[in-house]
C-alpha positions in Angstrom: -15.6 -23.2 -30.7 -13.9 -19.8 -30.5 -16.0 -16.7 -31.2 -14.8 -13.4 -32.7 -14.6 -10.4 -30.5 -17.8 -8.2 -30.6 -15.9 -5.0 -29.6 -15.4 -3.6 -33.2 -18.4 -2.8 -35.3 -19.6 -5.1 -38.0 -19.6 -3.4 -41.5 -22.9 -4.3 -43.1 -24.3 -3.7 -46.6 -27.9 -4.3 -47.6 -29.3 -3.4 -44.2 -32.4 -1.8 -45.7 -33.4 -5.0 -47.6 -35.6 -7.9 -46.7 -32.9 -10.1 -45.2 -30.6 -7.2 -44.3 -33.2 -5.7 -42.0 -33.7 -8.9 -40.1 -29.9 -9.5 -39.9 -29.3 -5.9 -38.7 -32.0 -6.3 -36.0 -30.5 -9.5 -34.7 -27.0 -8.1 -34.6 -28.2 -5.1 -32.6 -30.4 -7.3 -30.3 -27.4 -9.4 -29.3 -25.3 -6.4 -28.5 -23.2 -5.8 -31.6 -22.2 -2.4 -33.0 -23.2 -2.2 -36.6 -22.0 0.2 -39.3 -24.5 0.1 -42.2 -24.0 1.4 -45.8 -27.2 2.7 -47.3 -28.2 5.1 -50.0 -31.1 6.3 -47.9 -29.9 6.4 -44.3 -33.4 7.4 -43.2 -34.5 3.9 -44.0 -32.2 2.5 -41.3 -33.6 2.1 -37.8 -32.5 4.6 -35.1 -30.3 2.8 -32.6 -27.5 3.8 -30.4 -25.2 1.0 -31.7 -26.0 1.6 -35.4 -23.8 4.0 -37.4 -25.2 4.9 -40.8 -22.8 5.4 -43.7 -24.3 7.3 -46.6 -23.3 6.0 -50.1 -23.5 2.9 -52.3 -21.3 0.1 -53.6 -19.9 2.3 -56.4 -18.5 4.9 -54.0 -14.9 4.1 -52.9 -15.0 6.8 -50.2 -18.2 5.2 -48.7 -16.6 1.8 -48.8 -13.5 3.1 -47.1 -15.7 4.8 -44.4 -17.7 1.6 -44.0 -14.6 -0.6 -43.4 -12.4 1.8 -41.4 -12.0 0.4 -37.9 -14.5 -2.4 -38.4 -14.1 -5.9 -37.0 -15.3 -7.5 -40.2 -17.7 -7.2 -43.1 -21.1 -8.9 -43.9 -21.9 -8.1 -47.5 -25.6 -8.6 -48.0 -26.3 -6.2 -50.8 -26.7 -7.3 -54.4 -28.7 -7.0 -57.6 -31.5 -9.4 -58.6 -32.8 -7.6 -61.6 -30.8 -5.6 -64.2 -31.1 -4.1 -67.7 -28.1 -6.1 -68.9 -25.5 -8.8 -68.1 -23.0 -6.0 -67.5 -25.2 -4.4 -64.8 -25.4 -7.7 -63.0 -21.7 -8.2 -63.0 -20.9 -4.6 -62.1 -22.8 -5.1 -58.7 -22.7 -8.8 -57.9 -19.1 -9.4 -59.0 -17.1 -6.2 -59.3 -18.6 -4.4 -56.4 -18.0 -7.4 -54.2 -14.4 -7.4 -55.4 -14.1 -3.7 -54.6 -15.5 -4.1 -51.1 -13.2 -7.1 -50.4 -10.2 -5.1 -51.7 -11.2 -2.2 -49.4 -11.5 -4.5 -46.5 -8.1 -6.0 -47.1 -6.5 -2.6 -47.5 -8.0 -1.5 -44.2 -6.5 -4.6 -42.5 -9.7 -6.4 -42.0 -9.7 -10.2 -42.2 -13.3 -11.3 -41.6 -15.6 -11.1 -44.6 -18.9 -12.9 -45.0 -20.6 -12.8 -48.4 -24.3 -13.5 -48.7 -24.6 -15.1 -52.1 -27.3 -17.4 -53.5 -28.0 -21.0 -54.5 -28.1 -19.5 -58.0 -24.3 -19.3 -57.9 -23.9 -23.0 -58.4 -25.7 -22.9 -61.8 -23.9 -20.1 -63.6 -25.1 -21.3 -67.1 -28.7 -20.6 -66.4 -28.8 -16.8 -66.5 -26.7 -13.7 -66.2 -27.8 -13.4 -62.6 -26.6 -16.8 -61.7 -23.3 -16.2 -63.5 -22.8 -12.9 -61.7 -23.3 -14.5 -58.3 -20.8 -17.2 -59.1 -18.3 -14.5 -60.3 -18.8 -12.6 -57.1 -17.9 -15.7 -55.0 -14.8 -16.2 -57.2 -13.7 -12.6 -56.7 -13.9 -13.1 -52.9 -12.1 -16.4 -52.9 -9.2 -14.8 -54.7 -8.4 -12.6 -51.7 -5.9 -14.6 -49.8 -5.7 -12.1 -47.0 -9.3 -12.4 -46.0 -10.9 -15.0 -43.8 -14.0 -15.3 -46.0 -17.2 -17.3 -45.6 -19.9 -17.6 -48.3 -23.5 -18.2 -47.3 -25.9 -19.3 -50.0 -29.5 -18.9 -48.8 -32.3 -20.5 -50.8 -35.7 -18.9 -51.2 -36.3 -16.7 -48.2 -39.7 -15.8 -46.8 -41.1 -14.2 -43.6 -42.8 -11.1 -42.2 -42.7 -8.2 -44.7 -42.4 -10.6 -47.7 -44.8 -9.1 -50.1 -44.2 -11.7 -52.8 -45.3 -14.5 -50.6 -48.3 -12.4 -49.4 -49.6 -12.6 -53.0 -49.2 -16.4 -53.0 -51.1 -16.6 -49.7 -53.8 -14.4 -51.3 -54.1 -16.8 -54.3 -54.2 -19.7 -51.9 -57.4 -18.3 -50.3 -59.1 -19.2 -53.6 -57.7 -22.8 -53.4 -54.8 -22.8 -55.8 -51.1 -22.0 -55.9 -49.1 -21.7 -59.1 -46.3 -24.2 -59.7 -43.6 -22.4 -61.6 -41.3 -25.4 -62.1 -41.5 -29.1 -63.1 -43.4 -31.5 -60.8 -40.1 -33.2 -60.0 -38.4 -30.0 -58.8 -37.4 -29.7 -55.1 -36.8 -26.3 -53.6 -35.1 -25.4 -50.3 -36.6 -22.6 -48.3 -35.8 -20.7 -45.1 -37.5 -18.3 -42.8 -35.9 -14.9 -42.8 -35.3 -15.1 -39.1 -33.4 -18.3 -39.5 -31.4 -17.0 -42.4 -30.3 -14.0 -40.3 -29.3 -16.2 -37.4 -27.3 -18.5 -39.7 -25.3 -15.5 -41.1 -24.6 -14.2 -37.6 -23.5 -17.6 -36.5 -21.2 -18.0 -39.5 -19.7 -14.6 -38.9 -18.8 -15.4 -35.3 -17.2 -18.8 -35.9 -13.6 -19.3 -37.1 -14.5 -22.9 -38.1 -16.4 -21.4 -41.0 -13.4 -19.6 -42.5 -12.9 -20.3 -46.2 -16.1 -22.4 -46.3 -19.3 -22.2 -48.4 -22.6 -23.0 -46.8 -26.0 -23.7 -48.4 -28.5 -23.1 -45.6 -32.2 -24.2 -45.4 -35.0 -25.0 -43.0 -33.7 -28.5 -42.2 -35.8 -30.3 -44.8 -34.4 -31.9 -48.0 -36.2 -29.3 -50.1 -39.9 -29.0 -50.9 -41.8 -30.0 -53.9 -44.5 -27.7 -55.3 -47.1 -30.1 -54.1 -45.6 -30.0 -50.6 -45.7 -26.3 -50.6 -49.3 -26.4 -51.6 -49.9 -28.8 -48.7 -48.2 -26.3 -46.3 -50.4 -23.6 -47.7 -53.5 -25.8 -47.1 -52.6 -26.1 -43.5 -51.9 -22.4 -43.2 -55.2 -21.4 -44.9 -57.2 -24.2 -43.3 -58.6 -25.2 -46.7 -57.4 -27.4 -49.6 -55.0 -25.7 -51.9 -54.1 -27.3 -55.2 -50.8 -26.9 -57.0 -51.5 -25.7 -60.5 -48.7 -26.1 -63.0 -48.0 -23.1 -65.3 -47.5 -24.3 -68.9 -44.0 -23.8 -70.1 -45.1 -22.2 -73.4 -47.3 -19.7 -71.6 -44.5 -18.9 -69.1 -42.1 -18.4 -72.0 -44.4 -16.0 -73.7 -44.9 -14.0 -70.5 -41.1 -13.9 -69.9 -40.4 -12.7 -73.4 -43.1 -10.0 -73.2 -41.8 -8.9 -69.8 -38.2 -8.6 -71.1 -39.3 -6.8 -74.3 -41.4 -4.3 -72.3 -38.5 -3.7 -69.9 -36.1 -3.0 -72.8 -38.5 -0.5 -74.4 -39.0 1.3 -71.1 -35.4 1.3 -70.1 -36.3 -0.4 -66.8 -35.1 -3.7 -65.3 -37.5 -6.6 -64.8 -37.0 -9.7 -62.7 -39.0 -11.9 -65.1 -36.9 -12.7 -68.1 -36.2 -15.8 -70.2 -33.1 -16.3 -68.0 -35.2 -16.1 -64.9 -37.6 -18.6 -66.4 -34.7 -21.0 -66.9 -33.9 -20.6 -63.2 -37.5 -21.3 -62.3 -37.6 -24.5 -64.4 -34.4 -25.9 -62.9 -35.3 -29.1 -61.0 -32.8 -28.9 -58.1 -32.6 -26.0 -55.8 -31.9 -28.1 -52.7 -29.3 -26.8 -50.2 -26.4 -29.2 -49.6 -23.0 -27.6 -49.3 -21.4 -27.3 -45.9 -22.7 -28.1 -42.5 -23.3 -24.9 -40.5 -24.9 -26.9 -37.7 -21.7 -28.9 -37.1 -19.3 -26.0 -37.7 -21.1 -23.2 -35.8 -23.8 -24.8 -33.8 -26.6 -23.2 -35.8 -30.1 -24.7 -36.1 -33.1 -23.5 -38.0 -36.2 -23.0 -35.8 -39.1 -22.6 -38.2 -40.4 -25.2 -40.6 -42.3 -24.4 -43.7 -45.8 -25.3 -42.4 -45.3 -23.2 -39.2 -43.8 -20.3 -41.2 -46.6 -20.2 -43.7 -49.2 -20.5 -40.9 -47.6 -17.5 -39.1 -47.8 -15.4 -42.2 -51.3 -16.5 -43.1 -52.5 -15.4 -39.6 -51.2 -11.9 -40.3 -51.9 -11.7 -44.0 -53.9 -8.7 -45.4 -57.2 -9.4 -47.3 -56.9 -9.8 -51.0 -56.8 -6.4 -52.7 -54.8 -4.7 -50.0 -51.4 -6.1 -51.0 -49.3 -3.8 -53.0 -48.7 -4.6 -56.7 -45.2 -6.2 -56.9 -43.1 -8.0 -59.5 -43.5 -11.8 -59.9 -42.0 -13.7 -56.9 -38.3 -14.4 -57.1 -37.7 -17.9 -58.4 -36.5 -20.7 -56.1 -32.8 -20.3 -57.0 -32.9 -16.5 -56.4 -32.1 -15.7 -52.8 -33.7 -12.4 -51.8 -30.7 -11.8 -49.5 -29.9 -8.6 -51.3 -30.6 -5.1 -50.1 -33.3 -2.8 -51.4 -31.9 -3.7 -54.9 -34.5 -6.5 -54.8 -37.1 -3.8 -54.5 -35.9 -0.9 -56.6 -33.0 -2.1 -58.7 -30.7 0.5 -57.0 -27.3 0.0 -55.4 -27.2 0.1 -51.6 
């Protein structure tokens, strides 16, 4: 297996987000030079091998500065909530195309797109369709040695959505947002970051799409409750949320967002994603192609988080957890609905 040279910096988007922070940290720890695009460069860590580029995905000059002299691109930024289908496509599809075009114009060949399992089900929602469109835009660039990585649901330290689930589990129950037959792949953020780094390095991954996970064949809602039981050292029941109730909540959430002019992650489209029965990672074999292996199983990962969890009442109020098909690989767009 031949690895890419680490001499030139890696151009990284989304470095201030949940996955992007972990990825940036791993790249720096292994000795890479990183050039990171961010709206708020103050949110980036101070490091001798990290060069901040102020700007966002809509700024051609910032994209040019990001790509100039880089060895390749890892595009981790994206949008998981939006006020319209057009907003989703503007960031997840058109901005991906603009960054790929800029990379090609600068003579770069290596481009890794962090997409989502949602991309394989474009009919479910505007988000899913926009992720699929972003992949298609990248595949159209014949000059690029692209790789697409589709993480499933990502969790780990700093995951405030899962912190709320752990808080509920202390009372002995965990909400099941999908049907009992559903299976959902998951991955620890540390493993997701190492998978991306391995994919970036390895020429065997060129023009391939990989759906990564923790090594299991997905998890049922009941199995996740069992993992929470082990983590909390008490029995945790999986409690199904009635579809009618969830539908009303999604409709109210979408209506309130429209009135306020703000985006919300919980919409009827997002509910369709939640109700989808198959979010199991299958495509590609990154272990065979790049020698990557996940290191953290679900029970171990949940136990680690439970040991560090804050008492109930101290977690910050956040939106509903992203559904299983929604990878939180994106940058701070997952938090603030901004472009970075």
